[in-house]
PAVODO-443861 format. One record per residue (C-alpha): residue number from 1; y, z, x. Coordinates in pm, 1 decimal, m for minus. Last residue first. Layout:
// PAVODO-443861
<node><pos>NUM</pos><c2>Y</c2><c3>Z</c3><c1>X</c1></node>
...
This chain:
// PAVODO-443861
<node><pos>74</pos><c2>8161.9</c2><c3>3062.3</c3><c1>2255.2</c1></node>
<node><pos>73</pos><c2>8222.8</c2><c3>3155.0</c3><c1>2618.8</c1></node>
<node><pos>72</pos><c2>8322.7</c2><c3>3512.3</c3><c1>2523.8</c1></node>
<node><pos>71</pos><c2>7979.1</c2><c3>3574.9</c3><c1>2374.6</c1></node>
<node><pos>70</pos><c2>7801.8</c2><c3>3480.2</c3><c1>2696.6</c1></node>
<node><pos>69</pos><c2>8036.8</c2><c3>3697.2</c3><c1>2904.6</c1></node>
<node><pos>68</pos><c2>7977.5</c2><c3>4000.8</c3><c1>2679.9</c1></node>
<node><pos>67</pos><c2>7600.6</c2><c3>3961.5</c3><c1>2698.0</c1></node>
<node><pos>66</pos><c2>7599.8</c2><c3>3915.5</c3><c1>3074.8</c1></node>
<node><pos>65</pos><c2>7837.3</c2><c3>4206.7</c3><c1>3137.1</c1></node>
<node><pos>64</pos><c2>7640.4</c2><c3>4451.6</c3><c1>2925.5</c1></node>
<node><pos>63</pos><c2>7478.9</c2><c3>4649.1</c3><c1>3211.3</c1></node>
<node><pos>62</pos><c2>7808.5</c2><c3>4632.1</c3><c1>3403.5</c1></node>
<node><pos>61</pos><c2>7990.5</c2><c3>4816.5</c3><c1>3126.0</c1></node>
<node><pos>60</pos><c2>8364.1</c2><c3>4749.5</c3><c1>3148.8</c1></node>
<node><pos>59</pos><c2>8408.3</c2><c3>4525.7</c3><c1>2842.0</c1></node>
<node><pos>58</pos><c2>8158.9</c2><c3>4742.4</c3><c1>2653.3</c1></node>
<node><pos>57</pos><c2>8389.3</c2><c3>5038.2</c3><c1>2710.9</c1></node>
<node><pos>56</pos><c2>8201.5</c2><c3>5326.0</c3><c1>2870.1</c1></node>
<node><pos>55</pos><c2>8156.7</c2><c3>5666.6</c3><c1>2705.6</c1></node>
<node><pos>54</pos><c2>7787.4</c2><c3>5616.8</c3><c1>2636.4</c1></node>
<node><pos>53</pos><c2>7860.7</c2><c3>5296.2</c3><c1>2451.9</c1></node>
<node><pos>52</pos><c2>8220.8</c2><c3>5204.4</c3><c1>2386.3</c1></node>
<node><pos>51</pos><c2>8381.1</c2><c3>4960.8</c3><c1>2144.2</c1></node>
<node><pos>50</pos><c2>8739.6</c2><c3>4835.6</c3><c1>2137.0</c1></node>
<node><pos>49</pos><c2>8743.5</c2><c3>4641.5</c3><c1>2465.9</c1></node>
<node><pos>48</pos><c2>8435.1</c2><c3>4436.4</c3><c1>2382.4</c1></node>
<node><pos>47</pos><c2>8605.7</c2><c3>4281.9</c3><c1>2081.8</c1></node>
<node><pos>46</pos><c2>8504.8</c2><c3>4348.1</c3><c1>1724.3</c1></node>
<node><pos>45</pos><c2>8395.0</c2><c3>4111.8</c3><c1>1451.8</c1></node>
<node><pos>44</pos><c2>8341.4</c2><c3>4261.6</c3><c1>1109.6</c1></node>
<node><pos>43</pos><c2>8078.7</c2><c3>4093.6</c3><c1>895.9</c1></node>
<node><pos>42</pos><c2>8059.2</c2><c3>4192.1</c3><c1>530.4</c1></node>
<node><pos>41</pos><c2>7734.4</c2><c3>4169.0</c3><c1>335.7</c1></node>
<node><pos>40</pos><c2>7674.8</c2><c3>4190.8</c3><c1>m36.9</c1></node>
<node><pos>39</pos><c2>7322.6</c2><c3>4181.6</c3><c1>m182.0</c1></node>
<node><pos>38</pos><c2>7363.9</c2><c3>4141.9</c3><c1>m557.4</c1></node>
<node><pos>37</pos><c2>7280.5</c2><c3>3769.4</c3><c1>m570.9</c1></node>
<node><pos>36</pos><c2>6941.7</c2><c3>3837.0</c3><c1>m412.7</c1></node>
<node><pos>35</pos><c2>6848.2</c2><c3>4096.9</c3><c1>m673.6</c1></node>
<node><pos>34</pos><c2>6759.1</c2><c3>4421.2</c3><c1>m507.0</c1></node>
<node><pos>33</pos><c2>6400.6</c2><c3>4548.9</c3><c1>m499.1</c1></node>
<node><pos>32</pos><c2>6483.1</c2><c3>4765.3</c3><c1>m200.6</c1></node>
<node><pos>31</pos><c2>6213.4</c2><c3>4640.9</c3><c1>37.5</c1></node>
<node><pos>30</pos><c2>6167.1</c2><c3>4277.8</c3><c1>m65.0</c1></node>
<node><pos>29</pos><c2>6516.5</c2><c3>4198.9</c3><c1>m192.9</c1></node>
<node><pos>28</pos><c2>6682.4</c2><c3>4394.3</c3><c1>86.8</c1></node>
<node><pos>27</pos><c2>6457.9</c2><c3>4221.9</c3><c1>342.1</c1></node>
<node><pos>26</pos><c2>6545.6</c2><c3>3874.5</c3><c1>211.4</c1></node>
<node><pos>25</pos><c2>6914.1</c2><c3>3967.1</c3><c1>223.1</c1></node>
<node><pos>24</pos><c2>6880.3</c2><c3>4089.3</c3><c1>581.4</c1></node>
<node><pos>23</pos><c2>6708.1</c2><c3>3767.6</c3><c1>690.5</c1></node>
<node><pos>22</pos><c2>6955.8</c2><c3>3541.1</c3><c1>506.6</c1></node>
<node><pos>21</pos><c2>7258.8</c2><c3>3728.8</c3><c1>640.8</c1></node>
<node><pos>20</pos><c2>7120.1</c2><c3>3708.9</c3><c1>994.5</c1></node>
<node><pos>19</pos><c2>7061.2</c2><c3>3334.2</c3><c1>962.4</c1></node>
<node><pos>18</pos><c2>7415.1</c2><c3>3279.2</c3><c1>829.6</c1></node>
<node><pos>17</pos><c2>7568.3</c2><c3>3499.9</c3><c1>1099.5</c1></node>
<node><pos>16</pos><c2>7381.7</c2><c3>3305.2</c3><c1>1367.9</c1></node>
<node><pos>15</pos><c2>7480.5</c2><c3>2968.5</c3><c1>1217.7</c1></node>
<node><pos>14</pos><c2>7843.2</c2><c3>3078.5</c3><c1>1192.0</c1></node>
<node><pos>13</pos><c2>7831.7</c2><c3>3149.5</c3><c1>1563.5</c1></node>
<node><pos>12</pos><c2>7852.5</c2><c3>3492.2</c3><c1>1721.9</c1></node>
<node><pos>11</pos><c2>8155.2</c2><c3>3530.1</c3><c1>1947.7</c1></node>
<node><pos>10</pos><c2>8307.2</c2><c3>3862.0</c3><c1>1849.4</c1></node>
<node><pos>9</pos><c2>8093.4</c2><c3>4168.2</c3><c1>1913.7</c1></node>
<node><pos>8</pos><c2>7927.3</c2><c3>4251.2</c3><c1>1588.0</c1></node>
<node><pos>7</pos><c2>7984.6</c2><c3>4506.3</c3><c1>1312.9</c1></node>
<node><pos>6</pos><c2>7773.8</c2><c3>4457.7</c3><c1>1000.3</c1></node>
<node><pos>5</pos><c2>7857.8</c2><c3>4620.9</c3><c1>668.0</c1></node>
<node><pos>4</pos><c2>7596.0</c2><c3>4605.4</c3><c1>394.4</c1></node>
<node><pos>3</pos><c2>7668.0</c2><c3>4667.3</c3><c1>27.7</c1></node>
<node><pos>2</pos><c2>7337.5</c2><c3>4694.3</c3><c1>m158.6</c1></node>
<node><pos>1</pos><c2>7368.8</c2><c3>4660.1</c3><c1>m537.4</c1></node>
């Protein structure tokens, strides 16, 4: 039984999480031979001020500013 944990910056829509869950479940069934009903996925939403990439908080990373701003508008 695959247990999949997904961490995402907060702001993704239910539709996006639903589509992602479907795609990952389909892949687990195809690649791992798992039964669809046994694929468990947990989404954890995190904010841009609690994750860092390359030592820089996502909320302060100029290269991620557009992504973070778009997610915050939702």
